[in-house]
Phi, psi and omega in degrees: 000132178304151184299316182297321178295323179295317180295317179299320181294317180294322180294321180296323180296326185270357187303316185258011181281154177299156183302319182299320180289323176298319181295319179296319179297314181299315182295322181295323183270329190237015185297321181292322177296318181296314180298322179295317180295317179298316179298319179296318179297318179299318180296317180295316180298316180298317182295314181295317179299316180296320181292317183287321186273351181294129182254151179292140180282133182254346181188141178223115175250131178250116180252095186284137180060033181273010176111345178074014180283152175286124181290125180298141181299326180299325181296317178292320181297321181295316178293320180302317179295319180297323183269357180074031180265123180277107183287353173285336181250334186229159174249152168231153183227125171243100192265117178245020189271346187272128175246120180204130175225123182304335181262005183252130183250023179287166180296320179299317180292323179297312180294326176298319178297321179295316180294318178301312181301318181293315181296315183290322179294328182279353181072027182283328192267133177258315180240134183238125180231132179198174172292163188300318184297318178292317179300316180301324181299326183271350174287343183294342181245023179053046184281341189248145171297147165292140185301326181288356176272342184234341181243152175283165178301322180294318179295318180296319181300331181294342181248017179307133183093346180236023179273140179261119182253149168239158173266104185300327179298319179291321178298314180298322180293321182290334179298333180288344179282348177058040175253116182255162179298319182296323178295319179297318182295320184290324183268343183054040175286155181296132176260126182304141177292132182281117181253005182286140173275098186284358174274345188251095181287346184292341180269006185246148179287320181221075185289135177224129179279123181234358182207171181227125176287135176236129174281117187306318185289347177269358184250102181305323181301316180295313184292319183289336183248016178058033177265106186065149184244335180195176177082203183238152171230167179241136181252130179222163181251120183289133182300324184259016175288155184260351186226057182298326179299322178287329177294325175295317178296324181293320176300314178297321178297319181291317189261341184076015181249000000 
């Protein structure tokens, strides 16, 4: 019997049946089709909602090895208000999820290196904060703005004695070795411990300030949000970040300077 004739015959049988029986018949024959259509509609609605509600990112700070704690929403809201960022139109991200130590070969550090490479390559990060050894590892690829490119002389003077210097001549020489951070991360080869006193430019041929040392205990934001517990970290401005002006405001917000 042709398919259409079969359908007509089944429909004719159900014509005078009670509604409940018709519903049961429909569900028995078409439940999988119905579930598939419903699932598809849910996916389309979710995609459209996500697309429409997605807000442009206004600032991204990466706090490496800050403990991996989830940053409280209030902490982001406070900085947004301080910086004049309207969170109804824009998003900000203060990411404390990355764990990475150049001398650590654990799985967490390996995955942290991969995430770091992806974020930095994509130009997602505006402000980069980490311990000195990790920060030094990323100066090898000219990842950071020179401070005089983003801060005024007066702003730089406020951090005198806490400036992190690199020897640009040595960085330029190392670039010829064609060793990149991503290659180091992928192979997890040992990274030499940095023994340079980056506070002392007098020992360098061509000193350039690219970071600022921050004493963790002097930064209420760090202490209140369990970001680092003691010691020092270094703050830098990513060269390929899109919101360097907000990164400057975030530094001022942290230090009060």
